C-alpha positions as CSV (number, residue, x, y, z in Angstrom):
1,M,0.0,0.0,0.0
2,S,1.5,3.4,-1.0
3,D,1.9,6.3,1.3
4,T,-0.8,8.2,-0.5
5,T,-3.5,5.5,-0.5
6,P,-5.9,5.6,2.5
7,D,-5.7,2.5,4.7
8,P,-9.2,0.9,4.6
9,R,-8.7,-1.1,7.7
10,P,-10.4,0.1,10.9
11,Q,-8.2,2.4,12.8
12,P,-7.7,2.0,16.6
13,S,-9.5,4.6,18.7
14,E,-7.7,7.1,20.8
15,A,-6.9,6.2,24.4
16,P,-10.0,5.7,26.5
17,P,-11.3,9.0,27.9
18,R,-10.9,10.0,31.5
19,D,-13.3,12.1,33.5
20,R,-12.3,14.9,35.9
21,L,-11.7,12.3,38.6
22,G,-9.6,10.1,36.4
23,R,-12.2,7.5,35.9
24,Q,-12.5,5.6,32.5
25,P,-15.7,4.1,31.1
26,R,-15.8,0.3,31.6
27,D,-19.5,-0.5,32.0
28,L,-22.5,0.5,29.9
29,R,-26.0,-0.1,31.1
30,I,-28.5,-0.1,28.2
31,S,-32.1,0.5,29.0
32,V,-34.2,-1.0,26.2
33,T,-37.6,0.1,27.5
34,D,-39.1,2.4,30.1
35,R,-42.0,0.0,30.6
36,C,-42.3,-2.7,33.3
37,N,-44.9,-5.3,34.3
38,F,-44.1,-4.7,38.0
39,R,-44.7,-1.6,40.1
40,C,-42.0,-1.9,42.7
41,T,-42.5,0.7,45.5
42,Y,-38.9,1.9,45.4
43,C,-38.8,2.4,41.6
44,M,-42.2,2.8,39.9
45,P,-44.9,3.1,42.6
46,A,-48.3,2.2,41.3
47,E,-50.1,5.3,42.7
48,I,-48.0,7.4,40.3
49,F,-47.3,5.0,37.4
50,G,-50.9,3.8,36.9
51,R,-52.8,2.7,33.9
52,D,-52.9,6.2,32.5
53,Y,-49.2,6.9,32.7
54,A,-47.8,7.9,29.3
55,F,-44.7,5.8,28.6
56,L,-42.5,6.5,25.6
57,P,-44.0,5.9,22.2
58,R,-42.2,3.3,20.0
59,S,-40.8,6.0,17.7
60,Q,-38.8,7.6,20.5
61,I,-37.2,4.4,21.6
62,L,-33.9,3.4,20.1
63,T,-34.1,0.5,17.6
64,Y,-31.9,-2.5,18.2
65,E,-29.7,-1.5,15.3
66,E,-29.2,1.9,16.9
67,I,-28.4,0.4,20.3
68,V,-25.8,-2.0,18.8
69,R,-24.1,0.9,16.9
70,L,-23.9,3.0,20.0
71,A,-22.7,0.1,22.1
72,A,-19.9,-0.6,19.6
73,I,-18.7,3.0,19.9
74,F,-18.7,2.7,23.7
75,V,-16.7,-0.5,23.5
76,R,-14.1,1.3,21.3
77,L,-13.9,3.8,24.1
78,G,-12.9,1.2,26.7
79,V,-16.2,-0.3,27.8
80,E,-15.9,-4.1,28.4
81,K,-19.2,-4.9,30.1
82,L,-22.7,-4.4,28.7
83,R,-25.8,-4.8,30.9
84,I,-29.3,-4.8,29.4
85,T,-31.8,-3.2,31.7
86,G,-35.2,-1.4,31.6
87,G,-37.8,-0.8,32.9
88,E,-38.1,-4.5,32.6
89,P,-36.1,-5.5,29.5
90,T,-38.0,-8.8,28.9
91,V,-41.2,-6.9,28.0
92,R,-39.6,-5.7,24.8
93,R,-40.2,-8.0,21.9
94,D,-37.6,-10.2,20.3
95,L,-34.9,-9.4,22.9
96,P,-32.6,-12.2,21.7
97,D,-32.3,-10.3,18.4
98,L,-30.5,-7.5,20.4
99,V,-28.4,-9.9,22.4
100,R,-27.0,-11.6,19.4
101,P,-25.2,-8.6,17.8
102,L,-24.2,-7.2,21.1
103,A,-22.5,-10.5,21.9
104,A,-20.6,-10.3,18.6
105,I,-19.0,-6.9,19.3
106,E,-15.3,-7.5,19.6
107,G,-14.0,-6.4,23.0
108,V,-17.2,-7.2,25.0
109,R,-16.0,-9.4,27.9
110,D,-19.3,-9.6,29.8
111,L,-22.8,-9.4,28.5
112,T,-25.5,-9.6,31.1
113,L,-29.2,-8.8,31.9
114,T,-31.1,-7.5,34.9
115,T,-34.7,-8.7,35.1
116,N,-37.5,-9.3,37.5
117,G,-37.5,-12.9,36.3
118,S,-41.1,-13.1,35.4
119,A,-40.5,-14.1,31.7
120,L,-37.4,-16.3,32.2
121,R,-39.2,-19.6,31.9
122,T,-39.8,-18.7,28.2
123,L,-36.8,-16.5,27.4
124,A,-33.8,-17.9,29.3
125,A,-32.9,-20.5,26.7
126,P,-33.3,-18.2,23.7
127,L,-31.3,-15.5,25.5
128,A,-28.5,-17.9,26.3
129,G,-28.5,-19.2,22.8
130,A,-28.1,-15.7,21.5
131,G,-25.0,-15.1,23.6
132,L,-26.1,-13.8,26.9
133,R,-23.6,-14.9,29.5
134,R,-25.1,-14.1,32.9
135,I,-28.3,-12.8,34.5
136,T,-29.3,-10.9,37.6
137,V,-32.8,-11.3,39.1
138,S,-34.3,-8.6,41.3
139,L,-36.1,-10.4,44.2
140,D,-36.8,-8.7,47.5
141,S,-38.4,-11.5,49.6
142,L,-39.3,-15.2,49.7
143,D,-42.5,-14.4,51.5
144,D,-45.2,-14.2,48.9
145,A,-47.1,-11.4,50.6
146,V,-44.0,-9.3,51.1
147,F,-42.9,-10.0,47.5
148,R,-46.3,-8.9,46.1
149,A,-46.4,-5.8,48.3
150,M,-42.9,-4.6,47.3
151,S,-43.2,-5.6,43.6
152,G,-46.7,-4.3,43.2
153,A,-47.3,-7.2,40.9
154,D,-50.3,-9.5,40.8
155,M,-48.1,-12.4,40.2
156,P,-47.1,-15.4,42.4
157,L,-43.5,-15.5,43.8
158,A,-43.4,-19.1,42.4
159,R,-43.2,-17.7,38.8
160,V,-40.0,-15.8,39.6
161,L,-38.5,-18.7,41.4
162,D,-39.2,-20.9,38.4
163,G,-37.7,-18.3,36.1
164,I,-34.5,-18.5,38.2
165,V,-34.5,-22.3,37.7
166,A,-34.9,-21.8,34.0
167,A,-32.0,-19.4,33.9
168,R,-29.7,-22.0,35.5
169,E,-31.0,-24.7,33.2
170,A,-30.1,-22.5,30.3
171,G,-26.5,-22.1,31.6
172,L,-26.8,-18.4,32.6
173,A,-24.4,-18.7,35.5
174,P,-23.7,-17.5,37.9
175,V,-27.2,-16.2,38.7
176,K,-27.1,-13.2,40.9
177,I,-30.0,-12.0,43.1
178,N,-30.5,-8.4,43.9
179,M,-32.5,-7.6,47.1
180,V,-33.4,-4.0,47.9
181,V,-33.7,-3.8,51.6
182,K,-36.2,-1.3,53.0
183,R,-36.9,-0.9,56.7
184,G,-40.4,-1.7,57.7
185,S,-40.9,-3.7,54.5
186,N,-38.6,-6.6,54.1
187,E,-35.7,-6.5,56.6
188,A,-37.1,-9.7,58.2
189,S,-36.3,-11.4,54.9
190,I,-32.5,-10.7,55.1
191,V,-31.5,-14.0,56.7
192,P,-34.1,-16.2,55.0
193,M,-32.9,-14.9,51.6
194,A,-29.3,-15.6,52.6
195,R,-30.2,-19.1,53.7
196,W,-32.1,-19.8,50.4
197,A,-29.4,-18.3,48.2
198,R,-26.5,-20.2,49.8
199,D,-28.5,-23.5,49.7
200,A,-29.3,-22.9,46.1
201,G,-25.8,-21.8,45.0
202,L,-26.9,-18.3,44.1
203,I,-24.9,-15.1,44.7
204,L,-27.0,-12.7,46.7
205,R,-26.5,-8.9,46.6
206,Y,-28.2,-6.7,49.3
207,I,-28.9,-3.2,48.1
208,E,-29.4,-0.3,50.5
209,Y,-32.7,1.5,49.7
210,M,-31.7,4.5,47.6
211,D,-33.2,7.9,46.8
212,V,-33.4,7.2,43.0
213,G,-35.8,9.3,41.0
214,T,-38.2,11.6,42.8
215,T,-41.3,9.4,43.4
216,N,-40.4,6.7,45.9
217,G,-40.8,8.8,49.0
218,W,-37.2,8.0,50.2
219,R,-36.3,8.8,53.7
220,M,-33.0,8.0,55.5
221,D,-35.0,6.3,58.2
222,D,-36.0,3.7,55.7
223,V,-32.4,2.7,55.0
224,V,-31.1,-0.5,56.6
225,P,-27.3,0.2,56.7
226,W,-25.0,-2.3,55.2
227,A,-23.2,-3.0,58.5
228,E,-26.6,-4.0,60.0
229,I,-27.3,-6.3,57.1
230,V,-23.9,-8.0,57.3
231,A,-24.2,-8.4,61.1
232,L,-27.5,-10.2,60.7
233,V,-26.2,-12.6,58.1
234,D,-22.9,-13.1,60.0
235,A,-24.8,-14.1,63.1
236,A,-26.6,-16.9,61.2
237,F,-23.8,-17.9,58.8
238,P,-20.3,-16.6,59.8
239,L,-18.7,-14.4,57.1
240,E,-15.3,-13.2,56.2
241,A,-14.4,-10.3,53.8
242,L,-13.4,-10.8,50.2
243,P,-11.4,-8.5,48.0
244,P,-13.1,-6.9,44.9
245,N,-13.3,-8.9,41.7
246,Y,-12.1,-5.9,39.7
247,P,-11.4,-2.2,40.2
248,G,-14.6,-0.2,40.6
249,E,-16.8,-3.2,41.7
250,V,-19.8,-1.7,43.6
251,A,-20.5,-4.6,45.9
252,T,-18.6,-5.1,49.1
253,R,-18.2,-8.9,49.1
254,F,-18.1,-11.5,51.9
255,R,-17.9,-15.3,51.8
256,Y,-19.3,-17.8,54.1
257,R,-16.5,-19.2,56.3
258,D,-17.8,-22.8,55.7
259,G,-17.2,-22.3,51.9
260,A,-20.9,-22.3,51.0
261,G,-20.8,-19.2,48.7
262,E,-20.8,-15.5,49.1
263,I,-22.9,-12.4,49.5
264,G,-22.4,-8.8,48.6
265,V,-23.7,-5.4,49.8
266,I,-24.2,-2.4,47.6
267,A,-24.0,0.5,50.1
268,S,-24.6,3.6,48.0
269,V,-26.1,5.5,51.0
270,T,-23.9,4.6,54.0
271,A,-20.6,3.7,52.3
272,P,-20.5,5.5,48.9
273,F,-18.2,4.2,46.2
274,C,-18.6,7.1,43.6
275,G,-14.8,7.6,43.4
276,A,-14.3,4.4,41.5
277,C,-17.5,4.5,39.3
278,T,-16.9,3.4,35.7
279,R,-20.5,3.3,34.6
280,A,-22.3,5.0,31.7
281,R,-26.0,4.6,31.1
282,L,-27.9,4.7,27.9
283,S,-31.6,5.4,28.3
284,A,-34.3,3.8,26.1
285,E,-34.7,7.0,24.1
286,G,-31.0,7.4,23.5
287,E,-29.8,9.8,26.2
288,L,-26.4,9.3,27.8
289,F,-26.3,9.6,31.6
290,T,-23.1,9.4,33.7
291,C,-24.8,9.0,37.1
292,L,-27.8,7.1,38.4
293,F,-28.8,10.2,40.2
294,A,-28.5,12.6,37.3
295,A,-31.2,15.2,36.4
296,R,-30.3,15.4,32.7
297,G,-28.7,13.3,30.0
298,T,-27.1,14.1,26.7
299,D,-29.1,13.2,23.5
300,L,-27.4,10.7,21.2
301,R,-30.5,9.7,19.3
302,A,-30.9,13.1,17.5
303,P,-27.4,13.2,16.0
304,L,-27.6,9.5,15.2
305,R,-30.8,9.8,13.3
306,A,-29.6,13.0,11.7
307,G,-26.8,11.1,10.0
308,A,-23.9,11.6,12.3
309,D,-21.1,9.2,11.6
310,D,-19.4,7.1,14.2
311,A,-16.5,9.5,14.7
312,E,-18.9,12.3,15.4
313,L,-20.9,10.2,17.9
314,E,-17.6,9.1,19.6
315,A,-16.5,12.7,19.9
316,R,-19.8,13.6,21.6
317,I,-19.5,10.7,24.0
318,R,-15.9,11.6,24.8
319,A,-16.8,15.2,25.5
320,V,-19.5,14.2,27.9
321,W,-17.3,11.7,29.8
322,G,-14.4,14.1,29.9
323,A,-16.5,16.7,31.6
324,R,-17.9,14.2,34.1
325,D,-17.4,14.9,37.8
326,D,-20.4,13.0,39.3
327,R,-20.2,11.8,42.9
328,Y,-23.7,12.2,44.1
329,S,-23.6,9.5,46.9
330,D,-20.4,11.1,48.3
331,V,-22.2,14.5,48.7
332,R,-25.7,13.2,49.6
333,S,-27.4,15.2,52.3
334,A,-30.8,16.4,53.4
335,G,-30.4,19.2,50.9
336,T,-29.9,16.9,47.9
337,A,-32.8,14.5,48.6
338,N,-35.3,16.6,46.8
339,L,-33.2,17.6,43.8
340,P,-34.7,16.6,40.4
341,R,-33.4,13.3,39.1
342,V,-34.3,10.9,36.2
343,E,-36.4,8.0,37.3
344,M,-34.5,4.7,37.7
345,F,-36.8,2.8,35.4
346,A,-35.7,5.1,32.5
347,I,-32.0,4.3,32.9
348,G,-31.7,1.0,34.7
349,G,-30.5,0.4,38.3
C-alpha cells in the first residue's frame, strides 16, 4: 500500500477518555424500554405510574440497530461490560435479536441482563442461545405477601423462582439475586434470603434503599445500613471479607466461612463508592447519563438519526465523559434528597 493510499482497515480509537476524577468508562447499562410489568415501590410506585401513565412511544425508543451501533462505539472507548436493563427488559419483543449482535462486538468481555425474572421460563434459553452470559434477578423476599407488596405485581412468587431455575438450566451462570432492603418492609427477609441463596448456590446482593428518582418517598430512616445487614447474616452464617473482583466493583463482598458461597452489599447510601465508578447509562430514548442520580442526559438519538457518523458520535461521548465529575452519593445530604433526578426505570438500576 502506497503512502498516499488511505488504509481501509479500521483504525484504533484514541486512548479511553478519563473524566475529571480520572475514571475511565468500563461498564455500559443499556435500557431497552421504560415499561415494566411490576410496580416496585422503590422504583415505579403504582399510585404514580398507573394505567394512564404515558410511557415513551415506540418511535422515540432506540431501535436494536441503533443500540448496537452506540454500544460498539462505547466498546471502542474502553467499555468491556454491557448490561441490558429497563424498565423490565423482557417486556420488549424479540430481545434475543438484540443480544446476538451485542455478543458479537469485539471487546465485550461480559454481557448480562437485569430482570424481575417473570419471563425467564420462556426467554432464558433463547437469550443464552443468542449469547447472553449471565443474569441478575431482582427479588426482595421469599415471603409471597411481602414479595407482592414490594413488587406491586399481581403475580405469584413461584413464577419468579421458576424463572431462576430456567436461567440456571439454560446455563446463565452464575445467577445473581439483587435484594433491595427497606426498613419496615422486608428486613425480616434478610436472613431467609441468605439461607435460600446459599443452599441454592446463588450469589445474593443486598442493596441499600436509595433515593433514586423523585417518586419513591425516600427517607433516610427507611435505609437499613450495610453494617446491620452483614451483622444479621454473619450471626446466622459466619462471614469473612473478600477483595473486589475488579477495580470499581460496587459490591462489598463476603464469603461464608464454611465455603458455601458469598454475599455482597451495595451500600450507596452509607458507604458511597462514587470515586471508583466506571458506569455510563444509555436510556431507552438514547440519552447518555453518567450517574444514576443525574437530572439530565445528553441526547445521542438526535445526531444518530440526523446522519452523524461514528467519529462524530464518539466525539460527543468523549466530551460528555471528559466533563464528568459525578459523585452524588459522596455528597448526599438532606439538601440533595429533593433535587430533580431521572427515574430509575428510565436508565436502569
